C-alpha positions as MATLAB code, in Angstrom:
seq = 'MNVDGHVCTGLPLKQTEGSVPGKRCGSCMANLGLHNYKLKDVFTWNLLKTIAMGQALSLMICGTAVSCQYLAEAGVETPMFQSFLNYALLFITYTSYLCCRKGDDNIYQILKTKWWKYLLMGLTDVQANYAVVKAYQYTTLTSIQLLDCFVIPVLMVLSRFLLKTRYRPVHFVAVSVCLVGVGAMVGADLIAGRDQGSTRNVLLGDGLVLLSAALYALSNVGQEYTVKNHSRVEFLGMMGLFGTIISGVQLAVLETSAVGAIKWDTKIMVLFVGYALCMYALYSFMPTVVRLTSATAVNLSLLTADLFSLFCGLFLFHYTFSGLYILSFLVITLGFIMFNAVPTYTLIPHADSREAGLDEPVLALTEQNHDATSKCLLPLAEKDSESTAASAAILPPA';
ca = [
     123.297   93.213  114.295;
     124.792   91.849  117.432;
     124.880   88.081  116.548;
     127.445   85.522  117.665;
     126.707   82.302  115.621;
     125.626   81.132  112.033;
     122.721   78.940  110.760;
     122.833   76.926  107.680;
     119.842   77.034  105.088;
     119.473   74.805  102.029;
     118.535   71.234  101.745;
     118.555   69.079  104.908;
     121.514   67.145  105.759;
     121.025   63.814  106.073;
     121.626   62.685  109.802;
     123.669   59.424  110.579;
     121.936   56.863  112.411;
     123.270   56.348  115.735;
     124.903   59.372  115.905;
     124.928   61.510  119.938;
     124.572   64.839  120.511;
     128.249   65.504  121.211;
     129.219   64.114  117.629;
     126.534   65.249  115.315;
     127.900   68.477  114.115;
     131.081   66.171  112.635;
     128.622   64.162  110.632;
     127.145   66.875  109.194;
     130.322   68.878  108.233;
     131.385   65.739  106.390;
     128.201   65.868  104.051;
     128.887   69.715  103.232;
     130.839   69.198  100.259;
     128.750   68.950   96.869;
     131.046   65.969   95.795;
     129.531   63.993   98.755;
     126.064   64.554   97.600;
     124.123   61.641   96.085;
     121.231   62.263   94.013;
     119.085   60.585   96.215;
     120.259   63.111   99.020;
     119.713   65.952   96.656;
     116.276   65.426   94.946;
     114.407   65.098   98.099;
     110.825   65.973   98.967;
     112.182   69.348  100.781;
     113.396   70.281   97.558;
     110.436   69.277   95.465;
     108.478   71.369   97.800;
     110.852   74.347   97.486;
     110.600   74.348   93.468;
     106.885   73.738   93.530;
     106.131   76.801   95.932;
     108.930   79.076   93.559;
     106.955   78.125   90.497;
     103.682   79.048   92.631;
     105.098   82.604   93.566;
     105.862   82.848   89.530;
     102.717   82.123   88.546;
     101.455   84.685   90.743;
     103.615   87.243   89.055;
     102.218   86.069   85.864;
      98.961   86.717   86.731;
      99.661   90.498   87.458;
     101.741   90.773   84.204;
      98.666   89.638   82.233;
      96.403   91.848   84.476;
      98.834   94.574   83.700;
      98.917   93.711   79.843;
      95.210   94.077   79.288;
      94.932   97.132   81.502;
      97.605   98.893   79.198;
      95.636   97.772   76.368;
      92.594   99.407   77.531;
      94.449  102.716   78.072;
      94.889  102.510   82.059;
      98.267  102.866   83.180;
      98.048  103.679   87.000;
     100.694  101.451   88.642;
     100.607  103.549   91.983;
      96.872  102.982   92.361;
      97.211   99.082   91.576;
      99.859   99.218   94.444;
      97.790  100.794   96.712;
      95.274   98.340   96.337;
      97.503   95.724   97.394;
      98.725   97.290  100.448;
      95.287   98.231  101.296;
      94.511   94.507  101.412;
      97.575   93.888  103.234;
      96.583   96.771  106.066;
      92.905   95.228  106.181;
      94.020   91.712  106.761;
      97.448   91.688  108.706;
      97.664   95.211  110.306;
      94.226   94.417  111.826;
      95.489   91.326  113.084;
      98.589   92.990  114.893;
      96.085   95.654  116.309;
      94.293   92.851  118.417;
      97.417   91.262  119.597;
      98.134   91.712  123.302;
     101.421   91.892  125.180;
     105.044   92.631  123.554;
     103.787   91.220  120.028;
     101.038   94.031  119.448;
     101.060   96.937  116.822;
     102.030   99.442  119.393;
     105.142   98.049  120.999;
     106.250   97.142  117.317;
     105.833  100.994  116.408;
     107.567  101.862  119.683;
     110.797  100.269  118.813;
     111.052   99.319  115.153;
     108.964  101.956  113.357;
     111.551  103.578  111.472;
     113.105  100.356  110.311;
     109.715   99.236  108.809;
     109.191  102.798  107.220;
     112.417  102.280  105.431;
     111.256   98.778  104.284;
     108.072  100.072  103.084;
     109.475  103.204  101.277;
     111.996  101.086   99.615;
     109.253   98.403   98.324;
     106.671  100.969   97.200;
     109.342  102.701   94.939;
     110.677   99.583   93.699;
     107.293   98.832   92.153;
     106.950  102.075   90.873;
     110.323  102.479   89.367;
     110.237   99.075   87.558;
     106.674  100.045   86.119;
     107.679  103.191   84.973;
     110.756  102.065   83.251;
     108.366  100.181   80.851;
     107.483  104.054   79.570;
     111.189  104.647   78.596;
     112.675  101.464   77.614;
     112.500   98.040   76.002;
     111.420   94.727   77.285;
     114.617   93.096   76.322;
     116.655   95.717   78.679;
     113.944   95.321   81.474;
     114.292   91.319   81.308;
     118.431   91.675   81.463;
     118.700   94.623   83.611;
     116.111   93.174   86.197;
     118.674   90.283   86.929;
     120.628   92.802   88.925;
     118.709   92.215   92.126;
     120.383   88.712   92.306;
     123.970   89.883   92.880;
     123.136   92.889   94.701;
     121.078   90.628   97.147;
     123.963   88.263   97.569;
     126.103   91.396   98.500;
     123.679   92.814  100.841;
     123.463   89.385  102.446;
     126.760   88.779  102.931;
     127.276   91.915  104.762;
     124.120   92.395  106.403;
     123.200   89.100  107.353;
     126.643   87.872  107.233;
     125.450   85.094  104.988;
     128.350   82.845  103.505;
     128.254   81.208   99.941;
     130.371   78.722   98.574;
     131.683   78.406   94.962;
     128.642   76.288   93.839;
     126.018   79.312   94.750;
     127.889   81.529   92.282;
     127.991   78.743   89.581;
     124.301   78.267   90.271;
     123.544   81.841   89.540;
     125.459   82.327   86.469;
     123.436   78.967   85.168;
     120.133   80.756   85.967;
     121.306   83.886   84.316;
     122.288   81.820   81.046;
     118.642   80.558   81.310;
     117.581   84.328   81.224;
     119.498   85.215   78.233;
     118.313   82.185   76.383;
     114.869   83.764   77.260;
     115.961   87.039   75.930;
     117.496   85.889   72.661;
     113.799   83.911   72.019;
     112.267   87.093   72.357;
     114.472   88.940   69.894;
     114.248   85.748   67.245;
     110.460   86.165   67.827;
     110.221   89.780   67.317;
     109.298   90.566   70.765;
     111.504   93.419   71.739;
     108.770   95.690   72.624;
     108.599   98.598   74.505;
     109.427  102.360   74.562;
     113.120  103.874   73.043;
     111.728  107.135   74.255;
     114.672  107.650   76.409;
     116.441  104.327   77.214;
     119.077  105.426   79.368;
     116.726  106.979   81.943;
     114.428  103.432   81.502;
     117.635  101.252   82.292;
     118.523  103.459   85.073;
     114.934  103.151   86.771;
     115.467   99.324   86.164;
     118.770   99.090   88.040;
     117.425  101.392   90.794;
     113.827   99.083   91.032;
     116.357   96.245   91.269;
     118.574   97.695   94.047;
     115.424   98.741   96.169;
     113.697   95.489   95.888;
     117.485   93.796   96.890;
     117.210   95.760   99.902;
     113.558   95.039  100.782;
     113.965   91.459  100.296;
     116.902   91.544  102.690;
     114.888   93.072  105.174;
     112.175   90.694  104.473;
     114.534   87.443  105.171;
     115.643   89.009  108.208;
     112.347   90.317  109.836;
     110.453   86.562  108.935;
     113.582   84.650  110.248;
     114.244   86.398  113.401;
     110.204   88.029  114.129;
     107.512   86.974  112.643;
     105.961   86.723  108.955;
     102.351   88.582  110.512;
     104.368   91.285  111.574;
     106.322   91.910  108.560;
     103.164   91.976  106.546;
     101.291   93.869  109.160;
     103.892   96.740  109.103;
     104.204   96.496  105.007;
     100.712   96.717  104.847;
     100.365  100.266  107.122;
     103.547  102.275  105.763;
     103.029  100.707  102.523;
      99.527  101.709  102.449;
     100.440  105.448  103.653;
     103.069  105.908  101.393;
     101.376  104.527   98.182;
      98.541  106.544   99.204;
     100.272  109.749   99.124;
     102.177  109.289   96.100;
      98.831  108.213   94.568;
      97.482  111.588   95.314;
     100.111  113.363   94.102;
     100.806  111.470   91.054;
      97.862  109.746   89.684;
      94.542  111.509   90.902;
      93.768  112.532   87.234;
      94.637  109.255   85.584;
      92.078  107.428   88.218;
      89.609  109.973   87.676;
      89.752  109.243   83.884;
      89.255  105.734   83.955;
      86.182  104.406   82.212;
      85.008  101.801   84.672;
      83.268   98.683   83.361;
      83.215   94.955   84.180;
      86.101   93.950   82.508;
      88.472   96.972   84.144;
      87.228   95.993   87.554;
      87.582   92.136   87.166;
      91.127   93.271   85.860;
      91.980   95.192   89.081;
      90.503   92.965   91.315;
      92.438   90.156   89.482;
      95.621   92.047   89.960;
      95.254   93.053   93.499;
      94.499   89.423   94.762;
      97.560   88.318   92.801;
      99.817   90.549   94.386;
      98.115   89.866   97.776;
      99.035   86.136   97.452;
     102.228   86.877   96.098;
     103.279   89.341   99.426;
     101.295   86.780  101.684;
     103.077   83.545  100.524;
     106.664   84.742   99.422;
     107.670   85.204  103.589;
     106.888   81.775  103.871;
     109.536   80.410  101.083;
     111.639   83.177  102.243;
     111.745   81.726  105.504;
     112.358   78.026  104.383;
     115.018   79.163  102.025;
     116.563   82.499  101.487;
     115.744   85.817   99.607;
     118.210   84.925   97.119;
     117.128   81.480   96.448;
     113.476   82.895   95.932;
     114.641   85.493   93.459;
     116.135   82.886   91.433;
     112.997   80.700   90.918;
     111.218   84.055   90.078;
     113.326   84.227   86.753;
     110.724   81.772   85.500;
     107.711   84.390   86.031;
     108.521   85.990   82.648;
     108.213   82.793   80.996;
     105.019   81.609   82.574;
     103.921   85.109   81.244;
     105.206   84.269   77.676;
     103.174   81.073   77.736;
     100.309   82.543   78.601;
     101.039   85.150   75.742;
     101.163   82.227   73.390;
      97.151   81.912   73.711;
      96.127   85.151   74.725;
      98.230   87.706   72.747;
      99.227   85.298   70.233;
     103.051   85.454   70.796;
     105.387   83.708   68.509;
     106.472   80.282   69.948;
     110.307   79.285   70.487;
     111.951   76.182   71.705;
     114.158   78.350   73.329;
     111.788   79.318   76.334;
     111.673   75.307   77.040;
     115.491   75.312   77.078;
     115.463   78.746   79.380;
     113.054   77.076   81.958;
     114.665   74.093   82.345;
     118.342   75.785   82.519;
     117.044   78.317   85.545;
     115.221   75.387   87.164;
     118.676   73.482   87.251;
     120.588   76.468   88.619;
     117.963   76.634   91.184;
     118.412   72.937   92.078;
     122.315   73.558   92.240;
     121.756   76.758   94.591;
     119.607   74.916   97.074;
     121.466   71.646   96.898;
     124.605   73.147   99.395;
     123.469   75.067  102.463;
     124.439   78.504  102.885;
     125.368   79.867  106.621;
     123.827   82.971  108.210;
     124.262   84.450  111.449;
     121.692   83.907  114.517;
     121.192   85.458  117.562;
     123.147   84.320  120.896;
     120.095   83.815  122.586;
     120.203   80.280  120.781;
     123.191   79.254  122.552;
     121.554   79.941  125.712;
     118.446   78.100  124.885;
     120.637   74.931  124.064;
     122.383   75.483  127.723;
     125.833   76.860  126.005;
     127.479   79.849  127.432;
     129.590   80.251  124.448;
     128.940   81.863  120.758;
     127.648   78.794  118.631;
     127.695   77.529  115.289;
     124.393   76.270  114.457;
     123.682   73.743  111.423;
     119.582   73.575  110.974;
     118.339   70.319  109.309;
     114.650   70.693  108.074;
     112.382   68.121  106.718;
     108.636   68.092  106.678;
     107.970   67.514  110.189;
     110.799   68.767  112.560;
     113.605   71.231  112.794;
     116.484   70.501  114.710;
     119.805   72.369  115.517;
     123.206   71.104  115.995;
     125.158   73.416  118.311;
     129.165   73.853  118.383;
     130.802   75.825  121.067;
     133.104   78.111  119.048;
     135.673   78.282  121.898;
     136.312   74.513  122.105;
     139.953   73.654  122.090;
     140.010   70.462  120.879;
     141.230   69.277  117.534;
     137.702   67.789  116.325;
     135.921   71.406  117.162;
     138.675   73.481  115.613;
     138.721   71.069  112.131;
     134.999   71.504  112.288;
     134.966   75.090  112.580;
     137.442   75.512  109.989;
     135.197   73.616  107.412;
     132.014   75.400  108.253;
     133.171   78.754  108.181;
     135.339   79.251  104.888;
     137.244   82.280  104.711;
     135.216   85.450  103.499;
];
């Protein structure tokens, strides 16, 4: 990726009143340290909106989990068919929309220049979905909950090298806090005797979970790059196209007999429809949240999805309640707030500097609120002492 500047993502930096364009970046950088943040600057409407959107995504995943649980109780195990339904819905809506576009954004031009990128993204996404569902046949729920968190460190590494994202120490502390919350959730499961699942081949099952986490991380990095540099519709349209093709082929090879053996009735059809709609809503809404935050932040918020599933299970499947579930939710939420409290920095295309009238590479600080987005641009080649100090503050050593 040939890019020459950086953009920061996270909570908006408070702009100093009366600042002038040439001095704005200095005032922005003065607020980058966590010790300079006040509670009123952290707990903003933007943060509350981000938390709400993240939990909405978790509820959608909860809907798919509950649907899968009922389908499993009915003896239906067709993970590829369920994925195919979701990709088919994406194809019908977003891919069809791309076909109707004109100019350089139509589907022909996209496929002509970037088909292989979206093929790889579709392949990784389909296999990630299949691997994690398949893992339930070989290992326990506890192992899956713990090992599935592997997606977060992999995401951070991939973001660092592929998206050139710069993390601060507080981000690593925030991730650790979230993982402690997951540990509390798993501990509650063990105390309540919910160590469900198979032990037929634990090594294979754990390997499938780790493989799924790595593939999800790769797919999420591709999603973040696409929605921030191209468009949400392009990403979803291409995922619908290649996801439908790939999952359709695997469905024909792996699950034809399983689908044929389903005893269709109203309940089974409602469960399939519910699962497909929850997955479709998740895929449609997630790029919007990723664009506002980052793939890593979104995956941190999704750690609460298992908790929502457990809360539903208290009423639907008569699970045993534990106070550790509440503690786990609060700890994960605290870690998510910490992660979003301080901006991260990501490379942006050189075109942003040309749009601003600068001939040199730039560092861009993105300030977002509910009604506007602005950028502070700072030439990297500036020789005066203020610019040198600012560059050192904004670009910490890798």
